[in-house]
VOVONU-203338 format. One record per residue (C-alpha): residue in three letters; x, y, z. Coordinates in pm, 1 decimal, m for minus. Example, Ala and Ser with C-alpha at 12.3 -4.5 7.8 and 13.67 -1.06 7.14 Angstrom:
! residues 2
[pt ALA, [1230.0, m450.0, 780.0]]
[pt SER, [1367.0, m106.0, 714.0]]
***
This chain:
! residues 373
[pt UNK, [12677.3, m314.0, 11533.0]]
[pt UNK, [12737.5, m557.0, 11252.0]]
[pt UNK, [12788.6, m838.0, 11504.8]]
[pt UNK, [12426.8, m827.2, 11620.7]]
[pt UNK, [12287.5, m1051.9, 11340.5]]
[pt UNK, [12541.5, m1317.4, 11430.7]]
[pt UNK, [12429.4, m1304.9, 11792.5]]
[pt UNK, [12069.6, m1345.7, 11681.3]]
[pt UNK, [12163.9, m1644.8, 11467.9]]
[pt UNK, [12347.0, m1801.3, 11763.2]]
[pt UNK, [12043.6, m1750.4, 11990.4]]
[pt UNK, [11816.6, m1915.0, 11731.5]]
[pt UNK, [12051.0, m2214.1, 11707.0]]
[pt UNK, [12062.6, m2252.7, 12085.7]]
[pt UNK, [11682.8, m2236.3, 12103.5]]
[pt UNK, [11644.6, m2504.2, 11836.5]]
[pt UNK, [11894.2, m2730.6, 12014.5]]
[pt UNK, [11712.3, m2679.8, 12346.0]]
[pt UNK, [11377.2, m2771.4, 12191.2]]
[pt UNK, [11530.1, m3081.1, 12033.5]]
[pt UNK, [11676.8, m3195.7, 12364.5]]
[pt UNK, [11343.8, m3138.3, 12542.3]]
[pt UNK, [11152.5, m3327.0, 12274.7]]
[pt UNK, [11393.3, m3621.2, 12279.1]]
[pt UNK, [11383.4, m3649.4, 12659.4]]
[pt UNK, [11002.5, m3666.8, 12657.2]]
[pt UNK, [10961.3, m3908.6, 12368.3]]
[pt UNK, [11250.5, m4151.8, 12406.6]]
[pt UNK, [11201.3, m4515.4, 12528.3]]
[pt UNK, [11154.7, m4518.3, 12904.7]]
[pt UNK, [10985.9, m4175.4, 12915.7]]
[pt UNK, [10621.4, m4084.4, 12949.9]]
[pt UNK, [10360.4, m4347.0, 13040.6]]
[pt UNK, [10439.5, m4622.1, 12790.2]]
[pt UNK, [10451.7, m4986.6, 12891.0]]
[pt UNK, [10751.7, m5071.5, 13108.7]]
[pt UNK, [10849.5, m4705.4, 13131.5]]
[pt UNK, [10974.5, m4504.2, 13424.4]]
[pt UNK, [11007.3, m4136.2, 13501.4]]
[pt UNK, [11207.7, m3941.5, 13757.7]]
[pt UNK, [11059.4, m3705.6, 14010.9]]
[pt UNK, [11208.3, m3356.3, 14054.9]]
[pt UNK, [11390.3, m3489.0, 14360.6]]
[pt UNK, [11559.6, m3749.3, 14142.8]]
[pt UNK, [11372.7, m4052.3, 14279.6]]
[pt UNK, [11267.9, m4308.7, 14023.7]]
[pt UNK, [10895.8, m4374.0, 13998.2]]
[pt UNK, [10759.2, m4663.3, 13794.4]]
[pt UNK, [10476.9, m4547.2, 13569.2]]
[pt UNK, [10321.8, m4896.5, 13584.5]]
[pt UNK, [10311.8, m4903.0, 13963.8]]
[pt UNK, [10059.9, m5141.8, 14118.4]]
[pt UNK, [9934.9, m5218.1, 14467.5]]
[pt UNK, [9929.6, m5592.6, 14527.2]]
[pt UNK, [9689.7, m5715.6, 14795.9]]
[pt UNK, [9714.7, m6047.1, 14975.4]]
[pt UNK, [9687.0, m6260.6, 15288.3]]
[pt UNK, [10009.8, m6345.8, 15469.2]]
[pt UNK, [10123.1, m6564.5, 15758.5]]
[pt UNK, [10209.3, m6335.2, 16050.9]]
[pt UNK, [10574.5, m6443.3, 16065.7]]
[pt UNK, [10638.1, m6277.6, 15725.7]]
[pt UNK, [10494.1, m5934.6, 15805.9]]
[pt UNK, [10830.2, m5813.0, 15935.5]]
[pt UNK, [10994.3, m5899.3, 15604.9]]
[pt UNK, [10730.0, m5718.7, 15401.5]]
[pt UNK, [10755.9, m5416.8, 15633.7]]
[pt UNK, [11135.3, m5396.2, 15596.4]]
[pt UNK, [11214.8, m5051.1, 15448.7]]
[pt UNK, [11474.9, m5205.2, 15218.0]]
[pt UNK, [11227.9, m5463.0, 15088.7]]
[pt UNK, [10964.6, m5193.1, 15037.5]]
[pt UNK, [11214.3, m4974.4, 14849.6]]
[pt UNK, [11336.0, m5252.1, 14618.0]]
[pt UNK, [10984.1, m5363.5, 14531.3]]
[pt UNK, [10870.4, m5007.2, 14464.1]]
[pt UNK, [11175.1, m4869.5, 14282.5]]
[pt UNK, [11270.0, m5174.3, 14073.8]]
[pt UNK, [10931.2, m5334.6, 14013.8]]
[pt UNK, [10667.8, m5068.1, 14079.7]]
[pt UNK, [10506.4, m5287.2, 14347.3]]
[pt UNK, [10348.8, m5175.5, 14672.7]]
[pt UNK, [10228.4, m5462.1, 14893.5]]
[pt UNK, [9911.1, m5438.9, 15099.3]]
[pt UNK, [9927.4, m5746.8, 15324.9]]
[pt UNK, [9678.9, m5867.1, 15585.3]]
[pt UNK, [9777.3, m6121.2, 15849.7]]
[pt UNK, [9583.6, m6446.7, 15851.0]]
[pt UNK, [9651.4, m6803.3, 15960.9]]
[pt UNK, [9769.9, m7031.6, 15682.2]]
[pt UNK, [9489.9, m7286.4, 15710.7]]
[pt UNK, [9222.1, m7020.5, 15732.2]]
[pt UNK, [9353.4, m6838.2, 15425.8]]
[pt UNK, [9360.1, m7143.2, 15199.3]]
[pt UNK, [9015.3, m7257.5, 15314.1]]
[pt UNK, [8850.9, m6915.2, 15316.0]]
[pt UNK, [8725.9, m6670.4, 15054.6]]
[pt UNK, [9012.9, m6526.2, 14850.7]]
[pt UNK, [8798.0, m6289.8, 14645.4]]
[pt UNK, [8969.9, m5957.0, 14589.8]]
[pt UNK, [9314.9, m6091.3, 14674.1]]
[pt UNK, [9613.3, m6093.0, 14438.7]]
[pt UNK, [9803.6, m6356.3, 14635.5]]
[pt UNK, [9801.3, m6589.6, 14933.6]]
[pt UNK, [10123.9, m6653.2, 15121.7]]
[pt UNK, [10081.4, m6944.1, 15362.6]]
[pt UNK, [10363.7, m7109.4, 15553.4]]
[pt UNK, [10371.4, m7466.8, 15430.9]]
[pt UNK, [10347.1, m7688.1, 15127.4]]
[pt UNK, [10060.3, m7869.0, 15299.8]]
[pt UNK, [9855.3, m7547.5, 15297.9]]
[pt UNK, [9923.7, m7510.1, 14925.6]]
[pt UNK, [9813.5, m7867.8, 14859.2]]
[pt UNK, [9497.6, m7816.4, 15066.1]]
[pt UNK, [9422.3, m7511.8, 14850.9]]
[pt UNK, [9466.8, m7718.2, 14536.6]]
[pt UNK, [9251.0, m8000.8, 14666.9]]
[pt UNK, [8958.7, m7766.9, 14730.9]]
[pt UNK, [8982.1, m7649.8, 14369.2]]
[pt UNK, [9146.4, m7314.3, 14434.0]]
[pt UNK, [9239.1, m7120.3, 14121.0]]
[pt UNK, [9578.7, m6962.3, 14068.3]]
[pt UNK, [9807.0, m6810.3, 13806.6]]
[pt UNK, [10119.3, m6974.7, 13949.7]]
[pt UNK, [10287.3, m7074.5, 14274.8]]
[pt UNK, [10643.7, m7112.6, 14400.7]]
[pt UNK, [10827.9, m7147.0, 14730.2]]
[pt UNK, [10996.2, m6820.1, 14823.4]]
[pt UNK, [11194.9, m6937.4, 15126.9]]
[pt UNK, [11188.4, m7189.5, 15412.5]]
[pt UNK, [11225.6, m7210.8, 15789.7]]
[pt UNK, [11235.4, m7522.4, 16009.4]]
[pt UNK, [10997.1, m7571.5, 16300.9]]
[pt UNK, [11180.8, m7511.0, 16630.0]]
[pt UNK, [11107.7, m7472.7, 17000.2]]
[pt UNK, [11174.3, m7149.9, 17187.6]]
[pt UNK, [11247.6, m7168.5, 17557.4]]
[pt UNK, [11434.7, m6998.3, 17842.2]]
[pt UNK, [11778.6, m7068.1, 17982.3]]
[pt UNK, [11661.4, m7210.5, 18320.6]]
[pt UNK, [11404.5, m7434.2, 18149.3]]
[pt UNK, [11656.2, m7570.3, 17899.6]]
[pt UNK, [11912.2, m7626.9, 18177.8]]
[pt UNK, [11653.4, m7834.2, 18367.4]]
[pt UNK, [11569.5, m8034.5, 18053.4]]
[pt UNK, [11939.5, m8101.8, 17996.0]]
[pt UNK, [11961.9, m8248.9, 18347.3]]
[pt UNK, [11669.1, m8475.7, 18257.8]]
[pt UNK, [11853.1, m8585.0, 17938.8]]
[pt UNK, [11571.1, m8442.4, 17730.1]]
[pt UNK, [11781.0, m8171.4, 17565.6]]
[pt UNK, [12143.6, m8187.8, 17454.1]]
[pt UNK, [12387.4, m7920.1, 17340.0]]
[pt UNK, [12603.8, m7982.4, 17035.5]]
[pt UNK, [12845.8, m7698.1, 16968.6]]
[pt UNK, [12648.1, m7375.8, 17012.0]]
[pt UNK, [12313.5, m7538.5, 16925.1]]
[pt UNK, [12049.8, m7708.6, 17141.6]]
[pt UNK, [11855.5, m8017.1, 17031.3]]
[pt UNK, [11582.7, m8239.5, 17171.1]]
[pt UNK, [11779.8, m8546.0, 17278.1]]
[pt UNK, [11486.4, m8787.9, 17289.4]]
[pt UNK, [11159.3, m8664.9, 17141.0]]
[pt UNK, [10950.9, m8975.0, 17228.6]]
[pt UNK, [11081.8, m8956.8, 17586.7]]
[pt UNK, [10983.3, m8588.6, 17607.4]]
[pt UNK, [10632.4, m8671.5, 17487.6]]
[pt UNK, [10615.6, m8949.7, 17745.3]]
[pt UNK, [10701.6, m8700.8, 18020.6]]
[pt UNK, [10425.9, m8469.7, 17893.9]]
[pt UNK, [10167.3, m8746.5, 17854.1]]
[pt UNK, [10227.3, m8870.6, 18209.6]]
[pt UNK, [10133.8, m8529.7, 18343.7]]
[pt UNK, [10476.6, m8453.3, 18487.7]]
[pt UNK, [10484.2, m8108.9, 18647.9]]
[pt UNK, [10751.9, m7845.9, 18611.3]]
[pt UNK, [10831.2, m7867.1, 18980.5]]
[pt UNK, [10910.5, m8235.5, 18934.3]]
[pt UNK, [11211.3, m8144.3, 18718.9]]
[pt UNK, [11341.0, m7872.1, 18948.3]]
[pt UNK, [11136.4, m7570.7, 18831.6]]
[pt UNK, [10900.3, m7497.6, 19124.6]]
[pt UNK, [10833.5, m7141.6, 19008.9]]
[pt UNK, [10658.2, m7265.9, 18693.8]]
[pt UNK, [10292.6, m7355.5, 18731.9]]
[pt UNK, [10130.3, m7680.6, 18628.2]]
[pt UNK, [10223.5, m7961.1, 18396.9]]
[pt UNK, [10502.6, m7968.6, 18142.8]]
[pt UNK, [10373.9, m7887.8, 17797.4]]
[pt UNK, [10471.0, m7718.5, 17472.9]]
[pt UNK, [10251.5, m7429.6, 17369.0]]
[pt UNK, [10165.0, m7391.2, 17003.1]]
[pt UNK, [9920.9, m7212.7, 16776.9]]
[pt UNK, [9579.8, m7352.7, 16687.1]]
[pt UNK, [9649.5, m7634.0, 16437.0]]
[pt UNK, [9310.1, m7585.2, 16273.8]]
[pt UNK, [9392.4, m7225.0, 16182.2]]
[pt UNK, [9767.8, m7166.3, 16189.3]]
[pt UNK, [10048.2, m7334.3, 16002.0]]
[pt UNK, [10301.0, m7372.2, 16284.9]]
[pt UNK, [10039.6, m7551.2, 16497.3]]
[pt UNK, [9935.5, m7763.9, 16202.5]]
[pt UNK, [10294.3, m7857.0, 16121.6]]
[pt UNK, [10364.2, m7943.0, 16484.0]]
[pt UNK, [10056.9, m8167.5, 16490.1]]
[pt UNK, [10197.8, m8352.1, 16187.5]]
[pt UNK, [10543.0, m8373.4, 16344.7]]
[pt UNK, [10392.1, m8496.3, 16671.1]]
[pt UNK, [10189.1, m8761.0, 16487.4]]
[pt UNK, [10505.5, m8881.7, 16311.2]]
[pt UNK, [10693.3, m8902.6, 16643.1]]
[pt UNK, [10409.1, m9095.1, 16808.9]]
[pt UNK, [10390.2, m9329.3, 16510.9]]
[pt UNK, [10766.8, m9374.5, 16478.6]]
[pt UNK, [10743.7, m9297.5, 16107.8]]
[pt UNK, [10547.1, m9079.8, 15866.4]]
[pt UNK, [10177.1, m9127.8, 15940.9]]
[pt UNK, [9967.2, m9313.1, 15683.9]]
[pt UNK, [9598.7, m9401.3, 15657.2]]
[pt UNK, [9671.6, m9729.5, 15831.6]]
[pt UNK, [9847.6, m9566.9, 16128.0]]
[pt UNK, [9603.7, m9278.9, 16177.5]]
[pt UNK, [9378.0, m9461.9, 16426.9]]
[pt UNK, [9660.8, m9516.5, 16678.1]]
[pt UNK, [9819.4, m9171.3, 16643.1]]
[pt UNK, [9520.3, m8935.7, 16634.6]]
[pt UNK, [9403.8, m9001.9, 16994.4]]
[pt UNK, [9749.5, m8916.8, 17133.4]]
[pt UNK, [9769.3, m8598.6, 16927.2]]
[pt UNK, [9415.7, m8498.5, 17028.1]]
[pt UNK, [9496.3, m8547.4, 17396.8]]
[pt UNK, [9804.2, m8328.1, 17370.3]]
[pt UNK, [9617.9, m8037.0, 17210.2]]
[pt UNK, [9312.5, m8072.8, 17434.0]]
[pt UNK, [9527.9, m7988.3, 17737.1]]
[pt UNK, [9652.7, m7660.4, 17588.8]]
[pt UNK, [9329.7, m7465.3, 17628.7]]
[pt UNK, [9313.5, m7141.4, 17433.4]]
[pt UNK, [9562.9, m7121.9, 17146.8]]
[pt UNK, [9675.9, m6825.8, 16939.3]]
[pt UNK, [9589.1, m6833.5, 16569.5]]
[pt UNK, [9905.6, m6654.5, 16456.8]]
[pt UNK, [10266.3, m6767.6, 16498.0]]
[pt UNK, [10370.5, m6403.6, 16521.8]]
[pt UNK, [10124.4, m6337.2, 16804.9]]
[pt UNK, [10241.1, m6643.2, 16999.1]]
[pt UNK, [10605.5, m6540.8, 16964.3]]
[pt UNK, [10529.0, m6184.9, 17075.5]]
[pt UNK, [10347.0, m6327.0, 17378.6]]
[pt UNK, [10646.1, m6550.4, 17452.2]]
[pt UNK, [10878.9, m6249.7, 17451.7]]
[pt UNK, [10661.2, m6010.5, 17649.1]]
[pt UNK, [10513.0, m6246.5, 17911.3]]
[pt UNK, [10821.3, m6452.1, 17986.6]]
[pt UNK, [10880.0, m6808.0, 18100.7]]
[pt UNK, [10600.0, m6811.4, 18356.6]]
[pt UNK, [10334.4, m6803.0, 18084.1]]
[pt UNK, [10519.8, m6982.7, 17804.9]]
[pt UNK, [10810.5, m7203.5, 17919.2]]
[pt UNK, [10831.8, m7365.2, 17572.4]]
[pt UNK, [10660.8, m7268.0, 17248.3]]
[pt UNK, [10659.9, m7388.4, 16888.8]]
[pt UNK, [10779.8, m7137.8, 16629.9]]
[pt UNK, [10983.8, m7080.0, 16317.5]]
[pt UNK, [11361.4, m7054.7, 16323.6]]
[pt UNK, [11356.7, m6710.3, 16165.3]]
[pt UNK, [11147.5, m6543.7, 16435.2]]
[pt UNK, [11420.7, m6491.5, 16693.9]]
[pt UNK, [11666.3, m6372.4, 16429.8]]
[pt UNK, [11419.9, m6114.5, 16304.0]]
[pt UNK, [11333.5, m5998.0, 16654.9]]
[pt UNK, [11699.1, m5966.6, 16756.8]]
[pt UNK, [11791.8, m5766.5, 16447.5]]
[pt UNK, [11492.6, m5538.6, 16503.5]]
[pt UNK, [11587.0, m5483.2, 16870.3]]
[pt UNK, [11968.8, m5459.6, 16877.9]]
[pt UNK, [11966.3, m5300.4, 17224.4]]
[pt UNK, [11827.1, m5625.9, 17364.1]]
[pt UNK, [12060.1, m5857.7, 17171.5]]
[pt UNK, [12279.7, m5943.0, 17470.3]]
[pt UNK, [11979.9, m6006.4, 17696.3]]
[pt UNK, [11821.3, m6228.6, 17431.9]]
[pt UNK, [12140.3, m6431.0, 17394.6]]
[pt UNK, [12159.2, m6479.3, 17771.5]]
[pt UNK, [11794.5, m6567.9, 17836.1]]
[pt UNK, [11640.3, m6729.0, 17527.5]]
[pt UNK, [11725.8, m7063.9, 17369.5]]
[pt UNK, [11639.3, m7206.5, 17028.7]]
[pt UNK, [11590.4, m7582.2, 17062.6]]
[pt UNK, [11576.5, m7793.0, 16746.9]]
[pt UNK, [11345.2, m8094.4, 16756.3]]
[pt UNK, [11497.3, m8418.1, 16628.6]]
[pt UNK, [11332.9, m8489.3, 16398.1]]
[pt UNK, [11187.1, m8162.5, 16280.4]]
[pt UNK, [10992.6, m8059.1, 15970.5]]
[pt UNK, [11054.4, m7787.1, 15716.8]]
[pt UNK, [10807.1, m7506.3, 15687.9]]
[pt UNK, [10814.7, m7392.3, 15327.4]]
[pt UNK, [10659.3, m7056.4, 15244.2]]
[pt UNK, [10494.3, m7092.1, 14902.1]]
[pt UNK, [10328.3, m6790.9, 14745.8]]
[pt UNK, [10005.3, m6854.2, 14555.7]]
[pt UNK, [9958.8, m6590.9, 14285.1]]
[pt UNK, [9589.1, m6544.2, 14212.5]]
[pt UNK, [9627.4, m6263.3, 13955.9]]
[pt UNK, [9895.2, m6136.8, 13715.0]]
[pt UNK, [9987.5, m5868.3, 13969.9]]
[pt UNK, [10031.2, m6140.4, 14230.2]]
[pt UNK, [10257.4, m6326.5, 13987.0]]
[pt UNK, [10461.2, m6008.6, 13938.4]]
[pt UNK, [10524.0, m5993.9, 14313.5]]
[pt UNK, [10605.6, m6364.9, 14329.2]]
[pt UNK, [10865.5, m6334.3, 14053.4]]
[pt UNK, [11032.6, m6038.6, 14222.2]]
[pt UNK, [11055.2, m6208.1, 14563.0]]
[pt UNK, [11174.7, m6535.1, 14413.7]]
[pt UNK, [11437.4, m6403.1, 14172.8]]
[pt UNK, [11574.2, m6073.4, 14300.2]]
[pt UNK, [11912.8, m6144.2, 14466.7]]
[pt UNK, [11886.8, m5847.9, 14704.0]]
[pt UNK, [11540.9, m5951.3, 14824.2]]
[pt UNK, [11665.5, m6306.2, 14880.0]]
[pt UNK, [11973.4, m6182.2, 15067.1]]
[pt UNK, [11755.6, m5966.7, 15292.7]]
[pt UNK, [11532.1, m6265.6, 15367.7]]
[pt UNK, [11826.3, m6435.7, 15543.3]]
[pt UNK, [12045.5, m6149.1, 15663.0]]
[pt UNK, [11758.2, m5940.2, 15792.2]]
[pt UNK, [11489.2, m6193.4, 15881.3]]
[pt UNK, [11643.5, m6538.2, 15915.4]]
[pt UNK, [11453.1, m6713.2, 15635.0]]
[pt UNK, [11660.4, m6977.0, 15456.6]]
[pt UNK, [11671.8, m6915.8, 15081.5]]
[pt UNK, [11945.3, m7153.3, 14968.8]]
[pt UNK, [12138.2, m6854.3, 14836.5]]
[pt UNK, [12324.3, m6751.7, 15151.1]]
[pt UNK, [12266.1, m6918.2, 15485.8]]
[pt UNK, [12581.0, m6843.3, 15683.8]]
[pt UNK, [12491.6, m6819.1, 16058.0]]
[pt UNK, [12788.7, m6586.8, 16113.9]]
[pt UNK, [12600.9, m6308.8, 15931.5]]
[pt UNK, [12331.9, m6317.6, 16202.8]]
[pt UNK, [12339.8, m6194.1, 16560.8]]
[pt UNK, [12174.5, m6502.1, 16710.8]]
[pt UNK, [12381.5, m6771.8, 16880.6]]
[pt UNK, [12288.0, m7134.6, 16828.4]]
[pt UNK, [12167.2, m7140.7, 16467.2]]
[pt UNK, [12332.0, m7428.7, 16277.7]]
[pt UNK, [12453.5, m7392.8, 15923.1]]
[pt UNK, [12236.8, m7682.4, 15807.2]]
[pt UNK, [11925.5, m7852.1, 15941.1]]
[pt UNK, [11966.7, m8222.6, 16003.7]]
[pt UNK, [11724.6, m8502.3, 16093.7]]
[pt UNK, [11418.7, m8382.5, 15902.0]]
[pt UNK, [11108.4, m8596.6, 15858.9]]
[pt UNK, [10854.0, m8537.0, 15579.6]]
[pt UNK, [10512.5, m8407.8, 15671.2]]
[pt UNK, [10224.0, m8653.2, 15628.8]]
[pt UNK, [10041.2, m8629.6, 15298.3]]
[pt UNK, [9787.5, m8343.8, 15270.9]]
[pt UNK, [9492.0, m8579.8, 15291.2]]
[pt UNK, [9630.4, m8731.9, 15611.1]]
[pt UNK, [9690.6, m8386.0, 15754.7]]
[pt UNK, [9335.2, m8288.2, 15668.8]]
[pt UNK, [9212.5, m8587.1, 15870.0]]
[pt UNK, [9431.6, m8485.3, 16165.0]]
[pt UNK, [9314.9, m8124.1, 16147.4]]
[pt UNK, [8951.0, m8233.3, 16125.8]]
[pt UNK, [8991.5, m8452.3, 16434.5]]
[pt UNK, [9147.3, m8161.6, 16626.8]]
[pt UNK, [8863.6, m7927.0, 16536.2]]
[pt UNK, [8635.0, m8140.1, 16753.6]]
[pt UNK, [8845.3, m8090.3, 17068.0]]
***
């Protein structure tokens, strides 16, 4: 019986130690709701106490990246960020009302400069990743263009062999049947998005103007290039306002509707990785054709608020997010651009023969002229 007091003493000591441990765990740095803190749920998942929802407008070709479960998890678990993105054409977003948005994410440096020129306010901006403008086509179409010496194959990659010659064929009204494709209706053309609303269409209009001019378009050369560019786009009829929508239409409707389209290099990579069961069919039927010259489509993020800047910094600097941009979605980041990590045949390690886009003021003149078509 004399041992009972010692037991009581031991129980008191254990209780005091337990209280001390509880108190320390709830008041140490990183606990509670203090700035920069984090807590753990009962299931053991980390939750950032400073979590924010960041709202913005995004070019359609980047929605797949933002919807990637790994991207969502990294942003939420490491940075406390949930992204609420709405698809909108790059030109529309930088010219429209950005009230209530934390960021804009267009698809070209030109769009950023247009935003600056109209006096748009921002906290910061930076290019997150890049993708060159390419053509997407079908194996029979590309084979016919090779026979016409309009496309050439170098290694596993396809290139436009003579861009001015191709435009001459289009401008003369040559029909698909004239080059051995009787099952395709109408005249040879290249379908693109609306250049007055969407970045890929806008960038192609600048590339086309440069090709027509034989050099980067200037104020002096605008008068001779604009009519040719206007004629090309006038013959296209209705145009999609999203690069993502045009690519989806290309995939689902086939070569009869869209023998050749303008897109971003990353789009086929992303689609193939998202649909592995179709990878072999895609490799057999679809061709990426690189214009020579082409233009780079940079993807600058415009942070309008501190929360937007928080997202920008995470996407720009996190090595895992940058790796996923290439490995999972085909965007070139400069960190790791090895084509062997992808499942798409025909992507070169580097992009050669690139021409600068015309200056933003020149592009604005081109876009304005096309809005009157």
